[in-house]
N, C-alpha and C positions, 0 to 999 in steps of 0.2 A: 786337349785342354779346352775347357768351356770358357772362352774369352767373352768379356763384356763388349757392348757396342762401341765404347770409347777406343778400343784397340784397333789400330790401323787408321785412326782418324786423329785423335789428340795424343794418344800414347802408344808405345810399342808393347810387344808381348811381355817384355821383362819389366814393364812399368816405367821405363824412361820416357821422357816427354818427346813428342814429335813436333816438327815444324808445322804450325797451323796459324798462319798470319792473318791479321785482320785489324779492325778498329772497333772501339766501343765507348760508351759513356758510363762512367762509374764514379763512385766515391770510395777512396781507400779508407779503411778503418783507422782512426786516429790512434797512433801507437802510445800516446800519453793518456788515453782514456781508460778508465777501469773496465769498460766493456771489452777492450782489446784483450785484456788478460783473461776474461771469461771465454772469449772465442778461442784463445790458445788452449785454455784448460779443456774445452770441449774436444778440440782436435787431439789433445794428448790422450784423452779417454779412448778415442778411436785407435790411436797408434798403439795403445797397450793391449788391444784385442789379440787373441791368438790368430784370428783371420786377417790381421792387418796386412799381411803379405799379399793379400788379394787386392790391395788398393795402392794408388799413387796419391800421396798427400801434397797439397799445395804449400809452397813456402810461406812462412809466417809473414814475411814482408809483403806478400801479394794479397793479403786479406782485403776484400772489398765487397761493396754492394753495387751490382749493376743497376743503373737508372734506366737505360734503354740500350738494347743490343744494337751494335753497328753492323758492319759487314765482315764476313769471313771469306777469304780468298777461295777456299775449297767448297763453299756453299753458294751456288749462283742461281738457284731457282728464283723465278720471278717474285714469289711470295717472301723471299728472304733477301732481296736485293733492292737497290734504290731505283725508284721509278724515273729518276732524273739522269741515270747513268746507263750506258750500254752494258749488257751483261758480260762482255768480254774485256772491259776496261781493267787494267791492272790495279791491284789494291793500293799501290803507292799513289797513283793518279786519283783514285777515289778519295783517299785521305786528304790529298791536296785540295780537291774540290770542296770537301766538307769544311776544311779550315777556312776557305774563302767564304763559304755560305754562313759559317758560324759567326762572322762579324756582325750579323744581324740577330744573333741569339738573344733572347730575353734573359734578364738577370734571374738568378734562382736563389731561393732562400736556404737557410740551414734546415735540412730535413731531419726530423726527429722520429726515430724508429724504435719499436719495441720487439722483443722476442715473441714469436708466435708458436712454432713447434719445429721439431727435427723431421726432415723429410729425406727418405732414401729413394733416389731416382733409379729406375730400371736402366736407363741409358747413361746416366751420369754417375753420381756417387752420393755422398752424404752432405746435406746443406742445412744451415740454420735459416728457416723461413722467418721473415720479418714482416711487420705490419706498421702502418703509420701510428705514431703515438697520440695524434690528435687530428681534428678535422682540418686544421690549417695545413698540416703536412700532407694529408690525403689530397686536398685540393691542389696544393703546390706541385706535388708529384705529377698529377694528371696534366696540369698546365704545362709543366716542363716537358713531359713526354710528348704531349701533342705538338708543342712548338718545335721540338727537335725532329719529330716525325715529318712535320711539314717542311722544315728547312732541308732535311737530308733526303726526303723522298722514300724513307724507310717506314714501312708499316707491317710489322710481323703479324702473323695470324693470331698471336696471343696478345696483341697490343692492349686490348681493353680488359684482359683478365690476367695480366702479368703478375707473377708472384716474386716479390723482392726477397733476396736471399744472400747469404754469405756461403760460398762453397768451401768445404773443408777437404774433400777428397774426391777422387774419381775411381770407380770400380774398374779393375783390370781383368780379374777372373771372377766369374759368377760364383755365388756362395752355394754350398750344399745346405741341407736342412739344419744341421747342427750349427754351422757358421751363421746362418740366418737368425737362429735363436739367440746366439751371442750378440749379434749386431742389435737386435731388437731390445735386449736387456740393457745394453750399453746406452742406446739412444733414450731409453726410458729414464735412466739415471741422469743423463745430460739434461733432459727436459725438466726433471724434478728440481735440479739446481737452478737452471737458467730462469725458470718461472719466478724464482725469488730473487736471484742475484743479478740478472742482466741489466735491469734499470732501463734508462733511455740512452740510445746511441744518437748523438748529434753529429751530423756530417758537416764537413766544410764544403768548399766549392765543388760543383760537378766537374769532373775531369774528362776531357776528350783524350782518349789514350790509343796508342798503337801497341800491338803485341806480335811477337814471332811465335809464341807458344803459350801454353796455359800457366806458365810459371812467373811471368813478369809482364806488367802492364805499364807502359811508359807514357806519362802525360805529355801531350804536345800543346794543349791549350786548356786553360782554366776558364770556366764560365763565371762571370762576375757574380758576387754575392749581392743579395738585396740589401740596400742601405736603409 
């Protein structure tokens, strides 16, 4: 079987989720927002594909946009770890340190995001790429990410070129040519609709979250909203 890179890391061969603990900074999609229904519609289109069995789909309740990636227990290279922490510190202690440092976190505004395009990652799955809806959000996101990077000591290689997104699925089994064509047709249909119907997604507070796997992200601290 031609398994995708997520197998053995975030998912098992049968598509069930694996333990993959860590922490992160994100905004869950507001379930009362019309955008939430558009996100679920997009995921349903993917689930309806004949090749959907090649994927693991994230739970509806977990839909979110990552603001800045935190730490993953199983990824401890210097470029993906905190410069303020030893590389062998356990993830629970790292999270506790972050919570203490975040007392100094700057307030963050409501980020406003627009749909950009559908992206199919070789190593991951299918995501909805987002972009700032205005210059204010673009600037605020940069300030927020830079502040959190300084506070936590995390600066990933993609820090200055990060692509904001909502993940819908992870690929478990790589696609053959026919399946790839079906995926591309489905994503084109999703793009055609979301280009007109997505509107503006307004986020609430940035959430510092912990996770045991890719299916649930539990907030442990909310960063204050700008008043």
